[in-house]
C-alpha positions as a printed Julia matrix, in Angstrom:
113×3 Matrix{Float64}:
   9.37    6.36   -4.76
   5.78    5.08   -4.72
   6.02    3.92   -8.33
   9.1     1.87   -7.48
   7.51    0.28   -4.38
   4.09   -0.48   -5.85
   5.62   -1.53   -9.14
   7.95   -3.95   -7.42
   5.35   -5.4    -5.06
   2.45   -5.74   -7.5
   3.94   -5.89  -11.0
   7.63   -6.68  -10.74
  10.3    -4.0   -10.88
   9.3    -1.32  -13.44
  12.92   -1.31  -14.63
  13.18   -4.91  -15.77
  16.86   -4.48  -16.61
  17.6    -3.97  -12.92
  15.57   -6.99  -11.84
  15.88   -9.8   -14.36
  13.46  -12.67  -14.05
  10.62  -10.76  -12.37
   7.21  -11.61  -13.76
   4.17   -9.43  -14.39
   1.39   -8.92  -11.81
  -0.98  -11.4   -13.45
   1.53  -14.14  -12.65
   2.4   -13.13   -9.07
   0.86  -15.14   -6.28
  -0.23  -13.63   -3.0
   2.8   -15.22   -1.35
   5.17  -13.66   -3.89
   3.62  -10.24   -3.35
   3.81  -10.72    0.44
   7.53  -11.56    0.28
   8.25   -8.6    -1.98
   6.4    -6.3     0.4
   8.39   -7.74    3.3
  11.64   -6.94    1.45
  10.5    -3.37    0.81
   9.52   -2.84    4.46
  12.83   -4.26    5.69
  14.8    -2.08    3.25
  12.91    1.05    4.3
  13.33    0.28    8.0
  17.07   -0.34    7.63
  17.43    3.07    5.93
  15.45    4.76    8.73
  17.55    3.05   11.43
  20.72    4.26    9.69
  19.31    7.77   10.13
  18.75    7.37   13.87
  15.14    6.19   14.13
  14.37    3.62   16.83
  12.28    0.49   17.18
  10.19    2.36   19.77
   9.35    5.06   17.2
   8.3     2.38   14.74
   6.17    0.61   17.36
   4.46    3.91   18.31
   3.74    4.74   14.66
   2.3     1.26   14.0
  -0.02    1.67   16.98
  -1.09    5.14   15.85
  -1.85    3.98   12.3
  -3.75    0.96   13.61
  -5.88    3.17   15.89
  -6.53    5.81   13.19
  -9.79    4.18   12.1
 -11.04    3.97   15.69
 -10.39    0.24   16.11
  -7.15   -1.36   17.29
  -7.33   -4.61   15.36
  -4.02   -5.03   13.53
  -5.54   -3.78   10.26
  -5.3    -0.58    8.28
  -8.71    0.62    7.13
  -9.49    3.63    5.01
 -12.69    5.67    5.32
 -15.24    5.69    2.52
 -15.19    8.61    0.09
 -18.01   10.29   -1.77
 -18.07    9.58   -5.52
 -17.46   12.81   -7.4
 -19.91   11.74  -10.11
 -22.97   10.15   -8.47
 -22.4    11.05   -4.79
 -22.47    7.44   -3.53
 -20.16    6.4    -0.72
 -17.26    4.4    -2.12
 -15.58    1.91    0.19
 -12.01    2.83    1.13
  -9.49    1.1    -1.11
 -11.81    0.79   -4.11
 -10.45    2.24   -7.34
 -13.9     2.76   -8.91
 -17.36    3.65   -7.64
 -19.39    0.48   -7.29
 -22.53    2.3    -8.54
 -21.45    4.34  -11.58
 -17.9     3.11  -12.23
 -16.26    6.52  -11.97
 -12.58    6.29  -11.02
 -12.06    7.45   -7.43
  -9.43    9.87   -6.25
  -7.07    8.01   -3.93
  -4.85   10.32   -1.93
  -3.06    7.61    0.06
  -1.19    5.24   -2.28
  -1.29    2.47    0.36
  -5.04    2.16   -0.27
  -4.23    0.52   -3.59
  -2.24   -2.4    -2.17
């Protein structure tokens, strides 16, 4: 599922036959990516509601995720990780260590958005 979501939001649908006219990531504007992400969120929420989940559950989960980094600020932050090569702290969301360039291990795919 993650490949479909991230592929659609950042690169255009990975299955171009199912989504004619979608452009590659280098051509997508921030606004285009935002609108694609909005579509994905709405589609996911409509599926969850069909399975009995409520707006209150969604609101509670949003609050919990917002507070997970210790600050309720309407943002999702990820903690720094230690580089497996040089031991430097790598800012959450970075794909590579800023010191040695080693690719980081990202366990939460939402860090890459």
